[in-house]
SEMIRO-508091 format. One record per residue (C-alpha): x, y, z; chain; residue number from 0. Coordinates in steps of 0.25 Angstrom, whole numbers. Example, Ala and Ser with C-alpha at 12.3 -4.5 7.8 and 13.67 -1.06 7.14 Angstrom:
! residues 2
((49,-18,31),"A",0)
((55,-4,29),"A",1)
END
This chain:
! residues 483
((232,-8,-205),"A",0)
((236,1,-194),"A",1)
((240,-1,-179),"A",2)
((226,5,-176),"A",3)
((220,-9,-181),"A",4)
((227,-17,-170),"A",5)
((215,-16,-160),"A",6)
((206,-24,-169),"A",7)
((211,-38,-166),"A",8)
((214,-38,-151),"A",9)
((210,-47,-139),"A",10)
((198,-43,-132),"A",11)
((207,-37,-121),"A",12)
((217,-28,-128),"A",13)
((225,-22,-116),"A",14)
((228,-28,-103),"A",15)
((234,-20,-91),"A",16)
((237,-24,-77),"A",17)
((224,-17,-73),"A",18)
((214,-18,-85),"A",19)
((211,-25,-98),"A",20)
((206,-17,-110),"A",21)
((198,-24,-121),"A",22)
((200,-22,-136),"A",23)
((187,-15,-137),"A",24)
((190,-5,-126),"A",25)
((203,-2,-132),"A",26)
((197,0,-146),"A",27)
((186,9,-141),"A",28)
((196,18,-134),"A",29)
((204,19,-146),"A",30)
((192,23,-154),"A",31)
((188,34,-144),"A",32)
((202,40,-144),"A",33)
((202,40,-159),"A",34)
((189,49,-159),"A",35)
((195,58,-149),"A",36)
((208,60,-157),"A",37)
((200,63,-169),"A",38)
((192,73,-161),"A",39)
((205,79,-156),"A",40)
((209,83,-170),"A",41)
((217,70,-175),"A",42)
((219,67,-189),"A",43)
((226,55,-195),"A",44)
((241,55,-194),"A",45)
((242,65,-182),"A",46)
((249,62,-169),"A",47)
((243,58,-156),"A",48)
((252,58,-144),"A",49)
((248,49,-132),"A",50)
((254,49,-118),"A",51)
((247,37,-111),"A",52)
((250,25,-101),"A",53)
((251,10,-103),"A",54)
((236,7,-104),"A",55)
((225,3,-113),"A",56)
((221,17,-116),"A",57)
((234,19,-122),"A",58)
((232,8,-132),"A",59)
((219,14,-135),"A",60)
((226,27,-138),"A",61)
((235,21,-147),"A",62)
((225,15,-156),"A",63)
((215,26,-154),"A",64)
((226,36,-160),"A",65)
((228,26,-172),"A",66)
((213,24,-175),"A",67)
((212,39,-176),"A",68)
((224,40,-186),"A",69)
((234,46,-176),"A",70)
((249,44,-174),"A",71)
((251,39,-160),"A",72)
((262,44,-151),"A",73)
((265,39,-137),"A",74)
((270,49,-127),"A",75)
((278,44,-115),"A",76)
((271,48,-102),"A",77)
((285,48,-96),"A",78)
((290,59,-105),"A",79)
((294,72,-99),"A",80)
((286,84,-102),"A",81)
((297,90,-111),"A",82)
((298,78,-119),"A",83)
((283,77,-121),"A",84)
((282,91,-126),"A",85)
((293,88,-136),"A",86)
((285,75,-141),"A",87)
((272,83,-142),"A",88)
((279,94,-150),"A",89)
((285,83,-159),"A",90)
((272,75,-161),"A",91)
((262,87,-162),"A",92)
((251,77,-158),"A",93)
((236,80,-162),"A",94)
((232,74,-148),"A",95)
((238,68,-135),"A",96)
((232,56,-129),"A",97)
((235,54,-114),"A",98)
((229,51,-100),"A",99)
((222,61,-91),"A",100)
((234,61,-82),"A",101)
((244,64,-93),"A",102)
((236,74,-100),"A",103)
((241,86,-92),"A",104)
((255,84,-99),"A",105)
((249,88,-112),"A",106)
((242,101,-107),"A",107)
((253,110,-113),"A",108)
((251,105,-127),"A",109)
((240,109,-137),"A",110)
((235,95,-141),"A",111)
((222,88,-138),"A",112)
((223,78,-127),"A",113)
((215,65,-125),"A",114)
((216,58,-112),"A",115)
((213,43,-110),"A",116)
((211,34,-98),"A",117)
((204,20,-98),"A",118)
((202,20,-113),"A",119)
((194,33,-112),"A",120)
((198,46,-119),"A",121)
((195,61,-117),"A",122)
((199,73,-125),"A",123)
((205,82,-114),"A",124)
((211,93,-123),"A",125)
((205,96,-136),"A",126)
((214,107,-141),"A",127)
((217,108,-156),"A",128)
((229,99,-160),"A",129)
((242,105,-165),"A",130)
((240,110,-180),"A",131)
((254,104,-184),"A",132)
((252,90,-179),"A",133)
((261,78,-185),"A",134)
((254,70,-195),"A",135)
((258,56,-200),"A",136)
((253,46,-211),"A",137)
((243,36,-207),"A",138)
((253,25,-205),"A",139)
((260,31,-194),"A",140)
((255,26,-181),"A",141)
((263,31,-170),"A",142)
((275,40,-166),"A",143)
((284,35,-156),"A",144)
((295,43,-150),"A",145)
((309,36,-150),"A",146)
((315,34,-136),"A",147)
((325,45,-138),"A",148)
((337,36,-134),"A",149)
((346,41,-146),"A",150)
((340,55,-148),"A",151)
((327,63,-146),"A",152)
((314,55,-147),"A",153)
((308,55,-160),"A",154)
((293,51,-164),"A",155)
((294,39,-173),"A",156)
((282,36,-182),"A",157)
((278,22,-182),"A",158)
((269,17,-193),"A",159)
((256,8,-192),"A",160)
((262,-1,-203),"A",161)
((276,-2,-198),"A",162)
((272,-6,-184),"A",163)
((262,-16,-189),"A",164)
((272,-22,-199),"A",165)
((282,-24,-188),"A",166)
((273,-30,-178),"A",167)
((268,-40,-188),"A",168)
((282,-44,-191),"A",169)
((285,-46,-177),"A",170)
((272,-54,-175),"A",171)
((276,-63,-187),"A",172)
((290,-65,-181),"A",173)
((284,-68,-167),"A",174)
((273,-78,-172),"A",175)
((282,-85,-182),"A",176)
((275,-94,-191),"A",177)
((261,-88,-187),"A",178)
((266,-75,-194),"A",179)
((259,-62,-192),"A",180)
((245,-68,-189),"A",181)
((239,-63,-177),"A",182)
((230,-75,-175),"A",183)
((234,-86,-165),"A",184)
((227,-97,-158),"A",185)
((228,-90,-144),"A",186)
((226,-76,-141),"A",187)
((239,-68,-140),"A",188)
((245,-64,-127),"A",189)
((243,-49,-124),"A",190)
((256,-41,-126),"A",191)
((262,-35,-113),"A",192)
((267,-21,-115),"A",193)
((277,-17,-105),"A",194)
((280,-4,-111),"A",195)
((274,10,-111),"A",196)
((264,13,-123),"A",197)
((271,26,-124),"A",198)
((282,18,-131),"A",199)
((282,12,-144),"A",200)
((287,-1,-138),"A",201)
((274,-2,-130),"A",202)
((265,2,-141),"A",203)
((271,-8,-150),"A",204)
((269,-19,-140),"A",205)
((254,-15,-140),"A",206)
((253,-15,-155),"A",207)
((261,-28,-156),"A",208)
((251,-35,-147),"A",209)
((239,-29,-154),"A",210)
((244,-34,-168),"A",211)
((246,-48,-162),"A",212)
((231,-47,-157),"A",213)
((234,-47,-143),"A",214)
((232,-37,-131),"A",215)
((242,-30,-123),"A",216)
((246,-29,-108),"A",217)
((250,-15,-104),"A",218)
((259,-12,-92),"A",219)
((257,3,-87),"A",220)
((271,2,-80),"A",221)
((280,-10,-81),"A",222)
((283,-18,-68),"A",223)
((289,-33,-68),"A",224)
((277,-37,-58),"A",225)
((266,-32,-68),"A",226)
((273,-38,-80),"A",227)
((274,-51,-73),"A",228)
((259,-50,-69),"A",229)
((255,-47,-83),"A",230)
((263,-58,-89),"A",231)
((256,-68,-80),"A",232)
((242,-62,-81),"A",233)
((242,-62,-96),"A",234)
((250,-75,-97),"A",235)
((260,-68,-107),"A",236)
((270,-77,-114),"A",237)
((278,-66,-120),"A",238)
((279,-51,-118),"A",239)
((289,-39,-121),"A",240)
((297,-32,-111),"A",241)
((308,-21,-113),"A",242)
((321,-24,-106),"A",243)
((319,-14,-94),"A",244)
((306,-21,-91),"A",245)
((312,-35,-93),"A",246)
((323,-31,-83),"A",247)
((313,-27,-73),"A",248)
((306,-40,-74),"A",249)
((319,-48,-73),"A",250)
((324,-41,-60),"A",251)
((310,-40,-53),"A",252)
((311,-51,-42),"A",253)
((296,-51,-40),"A",254)
((294,-56,-55),"A",255)
((298,-71,-55),"A",256)
((288,-77,-65),"A",257)
((284,-72,-79),"A",258)
((277,-85,-84),"A",259)
((271,-87,-94),"A",260)
((280,-77,-101),"A",261)
((290,-84,-110),"A",262)
((295,-72,-119),"A",263)
((298,-58,-117),"A",264)
((302,-49,-129),"A",265)
((311,-38,-125),"A",266)
((308,-25,-132),"A",267)
((312,-10,-133),"A",268)
((327,-13,-130),"A",269)
((337,-25,-131),"A",270)
((337,-34,-119),"A",271)
((350,-41,-115),"A",272)
((351,-56,-117),"A",273)
((356,-56,-102),"A",274)
((343,-50,-97),"A",275)
((335,-59,-106),"A",276)
((342,-71,-101),"A",277)
((339,-67,-86),"A",278)
((324,-65,-90),"A",279)
((323,-78,-96),"A",280)
((330,-85,-84),"A",281)
((321,-78,-74),"A",282)
((308,-80,-81),"A",283)
((310,-90,-92),"A",284)
((306,-80,-102),"A",285)
((314,-77,-115),"A",286)
((317,-63,-118),"A",287)
((318,-59,-133),"A",288)
((322,-46,-138),"A",289)
((316,-38,-149),"A",290)
((320,-26,-158),"A",291)
((313,-14,-164),"A",292)
((313,1,-165),"A",293)
((303,11,-164),"A",294)
((308,17,-177),"A",295)
((305,4,-184),"A",296)
((291,2,-178),"A",297)
((293,-10,-170),"A",298)
((301,-23,-168),"A",299)
((309,-28,-180),"A",300)
((317,-39,-173),"A",301)
((312,-50,-164),"A",302)
((309,-64,-161),"A",303)
((300,-75,-167),"A",304)
((294,-86,-158),"A",305)
((303,-96,-165),"A",306)
((316,-88,-163),"A",307)
((312,-86,-148),"A",308)
((311,-101,-147),"A",309)
((324,-104,-154),"A",310)
((332,-93,-150),"A",311)
((326,-86,-138),"A",312)
((335,-92,-128),"A",313)
((348,-91,-136),"A",314)
((347,-77,-141),"A",315)
((342,-69,-129),"A",316)
((345,-54,-132),"A",317)
((343,-55,-147),"A",318)
((331,-46,-153),"A",319)
((328,-58,-162),"A",320)
((327,-58,-178),"A",321)
((321,-47,-187),"A",322)
((306,-48,-189),"A",323)
((301,-53,-203),"A",324)
((304,-42,-214),"A",325)
((313,-34,-205),"A",326)
((328,-33,-209),"A",327)
((338,-31,-199),"A",328)
((353,-29,-201),"A",329)
((366,-25,-193),"A",330)
((374,-14,-199),"A",331)
((386,-9,-191),"A",332)
((380,-15,-179),"A",333)
((367,-8,-180),"A",334)
((354,-15,-182),"A",335)
((347,-10,-195),"A",336)
((332,-13,-198),"A",337)
((324,-13,-211),"A",338)
((309,-14,-210),"A",339)
((298,-12,-220),"A",340)
((296,2,-215),"A",341)
((311,6,-215),"A",342)
((313,0,-228),"A",343)
((301,9,-234),"A",344)
((308,20,-226),"A",345)
((295,23,-219),"A",346)
((302,29,-207),"A",347)
((301,42,-200),"A",348)
((311,52,-206),"A",349)
((317,54,-192),"A",350)
((323,40,-194),"A",351)
((327,40,-208),"A",352)
((342,42,-205),"A",353)
((341,28,-199),"A",354)
((336,22,-211),"A",355)
((344,17,-223),"A",356)
((340,19,-237),"A",357)
((336,5,-238),"A",358)
((328,5,-226),"A",359)
((337,0,-215),"A",360)
((335,7,-201),"A",361)
((346,10,-192),"A",362)
((341,5,-178),"A",363)
((353,11,-170),"A",364)
((354,-3,-163),"A",365)
((366,-12,-163),"A",366)
((364,-26,-166),"A",367)
((369,-39,-172),"A",368)
((363,-52,-178),"A",369)
((367,-66,-173),"A",370)
((369,-78,-182),"A",371)
((354,-82,-181),"A",372)
((349,-68,-185),"A",373)
((345,-63,-171),"A",374)
((348,-48,-169),"A",375)
((355,-43,-156),"A",376)
((356,-29,-151),"A",377)
((368,-22,-145),"A",378)
((362,-8,-142),"A",379)
((361,5,-149),"A",380)
((371,10,-160),"A",381)
((372,22,-151),"A",382)
((376,14,-139),"A",383)
((387,6,-145),"A",384)
((400,10,-138),"A",385)
((413,12,-147),"A",386)
((424,9,-137),"A",387)
((437,13,-145),"A",388)
((431,8,-158),"A",389)
((426,-5,-152),"A",390)
((411,-7,-152),"A",391)
((404,-10,-138),"A",392)
((390,-14,-140),"A",393)
((383,-11,-126),"A",394)
((373,-22,-127),"A",395)
((384,-33,-127),"A",396)
((390,-27,-115),"A",397)
((377,-25,-108),"A",398)
((374,-40,-110),"A",399)
((387,-43,-103),"A",400)
((384,-34,-91),"A",401)
((370,-40,-89),"A",402)
((375,-54,-89),"A",403)
((383,-50,-76),"A",404)
((377,-54,-63),"A",405)
((370,-43,-55),"A",406)
((368,-34,-68),"A",407)
((353,-30,-70),"A",408)
((355,-20,-82),"A",409)
((366,-15,-90),"A",410)
((369,-4,-101),"A",411)
((382,-1,-108),"A",412)
((385,13,-114),"A",413)
((396,20,-121),"A",414)
((403,31,-113),"A",415)
((413,41,-119),"A",416)
((428,37,-117),"A",417)
((440,46,-121),"A",418)
((449,35,-126),"A",419)
((439,25,-132),"A",420)
((427,34,-136),"A",421)
((417,26,-128),"A",422)
((417,15,-117),"A",423)
((406,6,-112),"A",424)
((400,9,-98),"A",425)
((390,-1,-92),"A",426)
((378,4,-84),"A",427)
((372,-8,-75),"A",428)
((360,-10,-66),"A",429)
((365,-21,-56),"A",430)
((356,-30,-49),"A",431)
((366,-31,-37),"A",432)
((374,-19,-31),"A",433)
((386,-28,-29),"A",434)
((389,-28,-44),"A",435)
((401,-19,-47),"A",436)
((407,-12,-59),"A",437)
((420,-20,-59),"A",438)
((413,-33,-58),"A",439)
((404,-30,-71),"A",440)
((416,-25,-79),"A",441)
((423,-38,-75),"A",442)
((411,-45,-80),"A",443)
((411,-38,-93),"A",444)
((426,-40,-95),"A",445)
((423,-55,-95),"A",446)
((412,-55,-105),"A",447)
((416,-43,-115),"A",448)
((427,-39,-123),"A",449)
((435,-28,-116),"A",450)
((431,-16,-124),"A",451)
((416,-19,-121),"A",452)
((418,-20,-106),"A",453)
((412,-7,-99),"A",454)
((422,2,-93),"A",455)
((412,6,-82),"A",456)
((399,0,-76),"A",457)
((390,9,-70),"A",458)
((379,4,-61),"A",459)
((365,11,-62),"A",460)
((352,8,-55),"A",461)
((345,7,-69),"A",462)
((347,9,-83),"A",463)
((340,21,-90),"A",464)
((330,17,-100),"A",465)
((320,24,-109),"A",466)
((305,20,-110),"A",467)
((307,8,-118),"A",468)
((318,2,-109),"A",469)
((330,6,-117),"A",470)
((342,10,-109),"A",471)
((346,25,-111),"A",472)
((361,23,-113),"A",473)
((363,38,-114),"A",474)
((359,40,-100),"A",475)
((369,29,-95),"A",476)
((380,36,-103),"A",477)
((377,49,-96),"A",478)
((380,42,-83),"A",479)
((394,39,-87),"A",480)
((396,54,-88),"A",481)
((392,56,-74),"A",482)
END
């Protein structure tokens, strides 16, 4: 089975948006039409197709149309600068580009066939010969996703049909508990709201997760708390996913006061502080559960079951849950190590082999620890850990204390070079009230932290810099300390 087969068992309405609903038949027909055009444009199996598209049903059709034609799909972010786009296309050497009529002009300088799509219809607008030296992958490679670039230049990560399906099935088995991986239930599954761009793996993954579960999706073109609340109510959603940045927006939007019938939010793409999770629960009566995965691994590897949520959801706010069935996780020198069937077989891109041990354990680069009940907690990235005169400062622990103070909306802690100690922690804080001062916050930290963990400075900022998946870009904050 491949991901291309997931269109077969969907509800009659496969995609919902604020403005329009699209049926399974319409989506499938559009995917088939695109597949024919790609073949006419010169595509053969295993070659790369690049797509720059907005969040709409046409984009979902593009994804499946590419797979039905045997292509390897690569999403391009419409927000990417022209220079970044040029580098990505040079790296990918795609056999064709799929985009909208409005964005097509961004590709006029490149010798590649361009197919434009709108309202599920497709047109071959540029029929030049594709590059002769295009990349080619084996039939199991479904998608190339560029990494976020937080720790180095973005790299295209190959994701396999078999790996993604395997991890989704493991997650579904955990979520459904005793029902196992069965996709049948007495009531139709809720549509899965996708609050992320489909140019990101996290957004695409949520579509695939929904389709594998036999449910449709609700797409948001741009995230807004008001639209989110309206869609929850319209589709009577009892659970959904949100990245931390979006969850914070909803939490602090005074116009959003009710999210019923929502009961559970799964926080994705980055860890969410238990303080923020508690505030969300207190305001809306909704439990927030973290989850954990990486693009390089193909999806989520740690999460919550329904039984765990009932028993532990209130007392372990902030944990990312327990490993999925068949996934091994351990902590080595404070770093989270993961072994999946794919990594154990060493079926990983050569660019990441330096992060893989001989016996299949993958270095995630994340700091974490297990509690006595087997729940995993994250403390940030290994690269973010602060060495203050030989003493380890985990940024996540300090951030949680800052967030628990009155009038703090968001907080991030980074290491800043120090001549005597090597590094010292600085805090960057978004405050809810301008009356909050630096001395007050440092005094708060001294009450709740051992002395070496207390930030030496608190800098107030209007917002925290985040990448497209909502992770705080800490190198930008560290640069502020040099100003």
